[in-house]
N, C-alpha and C positions, 0 to 999 in steps of 0.2 A: 183772736190772734193779733199780735202786734205787727203792724206794718214795719218792715225793716228800715224804711226811710224815716220812721218816727222813733227808731230805737236810739236810746241814749247810750254812750259808752258805759260798760258795766264795771269799770274799775278805774283807778288813777292811771294817768299816762306816765309811764316810767321811762320814756324814750327821751334822751337828751344827748345825742351822739352825732358824730359828723359823718359817718359812713356805714352803710349796711353791708358793704361788700366783704370786708375782711375785719370783723370785730377783733379787738386786741384780746378780749377775755371771753370765756364761755358765757358768763352772765350777760354780756353785751348782746350776744346772739339771742339770748332768751328775751331780752327787752325788745329787740327788733321784731321778733316773731309776735310778741304781745301786741305791738303797735298794729300790725296788719289784722290780728284777730279781733281787736276792738272795733274795727270798722265794719259796718254791716255790708254783707255781700250784695245786697240789693241796690246799693249805690251805683254799681256798674251800669245797670240798665238806664239810669238817669243820664249818665254822661256819654255813653257809647255812641248814640246817634250823632253827636257833634264832634267826633274825633277828626274827621276830614277837615272841618272848618278850623279846628284848633291847630292842626298841623300847619295849614296854610298861614294862619296868623303868626305862629311861632317862627316860621321861616321868614316871613315878611318883617317881623319886628327885629330879628337878628340882623337882617341885611340893613335895616334902617339904623340900628344902634351901632353896628360895626361895619362901616363901609368897606373895610379891608376884605371882608368876606363876600361882598356883593358878586364879584366876578367868579370867585371860586365856587359859590353855591349855585351856579347856573350850569346848564348842560347835564351830561350823564351823571357826573358825580353828585351834583346838586339833587338830582332825582333820587339817587341812592340815599342821600342824607335825609331827604323828606320821607322816604319810605321807612328808614330807620326810626325817625321821630314818631311816625304813626304807629309803628310796631311797639315802640316803647310805651306810648300812651295806652295801647291795648293791653300790654303786659302789666302795666300799673293797675288798670282796672281789673284784670284777672286776679290780682293778688288781694283784692278787697275781701275781707272775711277770712283770710288765712293765706299762708304761703302758697304760691302757685308753682307750676313746673319751672324747671331751670330756664334761664334766659338764653343761653347758647347762641344760636344763629342771630337772634334779635339783638344781642349785645355786641356782635362783631363790628357793626358800623361804628360804635362808640370807641371800641378798641382801635379801629382803623383811623378814626379822627385824631386820636393821640399820636399814632404813628405818623400821620400826614403832617402834624405840626412840627415834629422833630425833623422830618425829611425836608420841610420848607424852611428850616433854620429859624423857627420861631420858638418862643417859650410857650408854656401852657397858659399864660395870663389871659390872652385874648379868647381862647377856647373856654376858659372858666367864666369869663364875662358872658359869653354866648349862652352858657348853661344858666346863669343867673337871669338872663333875659327870658329864656324859655320857662324857667320856674315862675317868674312874675306873670308872664302871659297865662300860663296854666292856672295859676291861682286866681287871677282876675276872672277868667271864664268860669272856673268851678264855683267861686263864691257867687257870681251872678246867677248862674243856673241853679245852684243850691238854694239860694234865697227864694227864687221863684217857685222851686219845687217844695218849699216848706221844710227843708232839712234843718233839724235843730242846730243852734249855733255851736253847742258843744261838739257836735259831730263834725261840723265844718272846721272848727279849730283843730280837731284831731286830723282831719283830712289835709289841712294846710301843712301840719307837721309832716305827714306822710309824703306830700309832694316834695318838700324840700329835702327830706331824707332820701327820697328816690333820686333826685337830682344829684345828691352826693354819690349815690351808687353808680350812676352813669358817669360821673366825673372820675370815680375810681377806676372805671374800665379804661377811660382815656389815659389816665396816668399810667396804667399797666402797659398800654400800647406805646406810649411815649418812651417808657423805660426800656421796653423790648427793642424798640428802634434804636435807642441810644446804645444798647449793648451790642446790637448787630453792627452798627456803624463803627463802634469802638473796636470790635473784633476785626472788621474789614480793614480799617485804617491801620491797626497794629500789624496785620499781615503785610500790608503794603510797605510799611515803614521797615519791617524786618527784611523784606525783599530788597528794598533800597539799600539797607546797610550791607547786605551781602554783595550787591553790585558795586558799591563804593570800595569794598575790601577785596574785590575779585582780582585774581591774577590769571591771565594778563588783564590789564586795566580795562574797564568798561568805557566805551566812547562817551564823551561829555554829553552828547545829545540824548543818549539813552538815559544817563543819570538825570538830566533835566526833565525828561518825560515822566520818569517814575517819581521824581521828587514832587512834581505838580500833583499827581494822583494821591501822594502821601501827605499833601499839605506841609511840605518841608521846604522853606526858602533856601535855595542853594547858596552857601557862603563861599567866599573866595579861599579862605583858609580854615582848617579844622585842626583839632587835636584828637588823638585816639587815646582811650583809657583801657588799660588791661586790669582785670579784677581777679581777686582771689578771696574766697570766704575767710573771715577771721572772727566770726561771731554767729549771731542768730540768722544771718543771711536774709534778713527782711529786704524785700524789693524796694529800692529807693525811689522816691518821687522826684524826678529830675527835671520835669518840664517838657513842653512840646518840642523844644528845639534840639532835644537830645535823642539820637538814635540808639536803641539799646538791643543787646542780645544777652539776656540773663539766663537762658536755658541751656546753652552748651556747656561742656566741661571747661571751656576757657572763655568765660563771659567777657564782654567788652562793650565800650561805648564809643560813639563818635559825636563830638561836640563842636559847634562853630567857635572859631577862635574869637576871643574877647568876651565870650559868654562867662558869667560868673563861675568860678571853680566850684566843683561839686563836693568839696571836702566834707561839709556838714551832712550832706545827703547820703554819704557812703558809710555811715556808721554800720559796723558789722562786717565791713569788707576792707581788705588791703588793696590799695590802688596805686598804679603807676601811670602818670599822665605823660604821654609822649610829646615830642616837640611839635610846634605848630608848623603845618605844611600846607601846600596847595591841596585842594580836595582830591585831585588825582593821585596824590601820594600818601593818602591816609593809611594805606596798608603798611608803608614804611614807618610811620609814626606808631602804629600798633606793634610792629615788630620790635621797635626800640623799647616800648613800654613793657612788653612781655619779657624782653631781655632783662630789664630793670627788676622785675619781680624775681626772676631767677637769681640775679646777683644779690638781691636782698636775702633770699633763702640761704645762699652760700656765705653770707656775712661780708661780702665785698662792699655792698652799699648799706647804709644805715637802714634799719628796719623801722620805717615810718608808716603811719596809717595811710597817708597820701604822699607819694614821692613824685617830684616834678623832675622829669628827665633832663630838662634844659639846665638844671643845676648840677648835673653829674655827667656831662658830655665826655669829659676826659676818660672817666672810668668805663663808660659805655663803649667808647671807641677802643680803649685798650683791651677790653674783654670780649670784643665782638667775635673773634675766632679763637676758641680755646686751644685748638691744636697748635696753631702758629704761636700763640702766647706761651704755651708750655715749652715749645722749641726755643723761643727767645730767652726764657728764664733759664733753661738748662744750659744753653750755650753761653749766654752773657755771664752767668754766675758760676760757671764751671770751676774757676779757681777756688771757690769756697767749699766745694763738694767734699774734700778730704777732711774738713774740720768737723768737730762735734756740733750737734744742733745748737747748743748753748753758744759756742764760739761764732757760729754762723749768724745767729740772731744779733749778737753784740756788734759784730763788724758790719753787718748789713745795715743796721739802723744808723750807725756812725757814717757809713759811706753815703747813704741816701741824703741825710741832712747836710753833709759836707758838699754834695753835688748841688743841692737846692740853695745853699748859701754861698756858692761860688768859692769854696775853700776858706771861709772865715772860721778859724778855729774857735775863737771866743764865742761866736754866735752858736756854733755847734755845741759847745760846752753848756751854754745857757739853755738851749732848747732841750738837750738831753739830760740836764741836771748832773753833768759830769765835771771833773776838774780838767782844765785845759791840757794838763800834762798827760792825762789819760787819753784824751782825744788824740794828742800827738802820737802816743804809743800805738793806738789803733790804726792811725794813718800810716805809720811805718810798716805795720804788718800788711796793710792793704797794698801799699806800694810794692812790697815784696811779692805779693800774690798776683797783682794785675800789671805791674810794670808800667810801660808806656801807654797802656790803654787809658790810664787815668788822665792823660793830657790830650788825647785825641778827641775832638768834638763829637764825631759820629759814635765812638765807643762810649763816651760819657753819656750820650743820649740813650743808647741801647741799655746801658747800665741803669739809668734812671727809670726807664720803662720797666725793666725786669724787676728792679727793686720795688717799685710801686705795685706791680702785679703780685709779687710774692709776700708783701707785707699783710 
């Protein structure tokens, strides 16, 4: 009977992969299992008596190679990490000769290590270096013990490949933990930022000290001035990537944004949406900027304002002021333009356009004719009709102002 320690691998090693945790294809999983099956199960008995020494050496070498971890790997958590390393080595030995039982509890420490890196604000680079140090130490001990035990070199080569594949597996667990912590932190931060947006837009206004407190937890530097943006879907409604300085509410029936003033305009990022950008205001007046932006969207729907993908309210303040109160505006139009009511719609349109341009040009008949593409005599004829309808109101400054507003609103 052949001693398992003298056994040579019975087939070619087909493993050339980076991780055994989540193979991309079914055939990769088969090659991973083949690797463990090729290793004699009797090897575990050779290495198991030295597990405690190997664990201590791994911990010591990591602390020497990565001084940043020295303090962190002391105390209760350091003991937990050492226990996890020891269990991982035992699990590796259990798998020799064929796949062992699931990792489960033994793998939690490596999942936790990834989470901790995220929570400490570090990338995974240092942890990956620690894994490489552990793999190097493990292989040095395995090769030394294996040579003394007379294990064939071909088996030791296969064992080396298994060690580094197993380290990739542990690394993958940490990557999962890191990603999970990222997702949780992102969700928590998103909820805080949404709550902050609600407070900024609240009525009555939220006290500035409360805003500052919530802004700190949401990692949002409080600006002096902001603009609010009202949104309306106009395409595939893909969620825009607007950056960390933008507070967003894309879930409600009336989505909106709050952006620090002087930040780059989000025009390109809002593909698939129609947007109105309110005027810049102090942070405490953000609600008013949003009210203005939503009014602009309504006026675009009604055709009062041009239908633009992104409309800037500060370029249309007159129209926004004029249409702020629809009831009063209708009263102004009906009262100021009452003399035109008996005329036909066609006559109303001709005389209204002439009167508006005449008021805007301060009574310059030739300029009116040029702007409307009419003969000056036709303009004079229209003006005679208007004088008959409106009388002295055409010469009274206050009446002229009311007429201009009414005509602007009705055009």
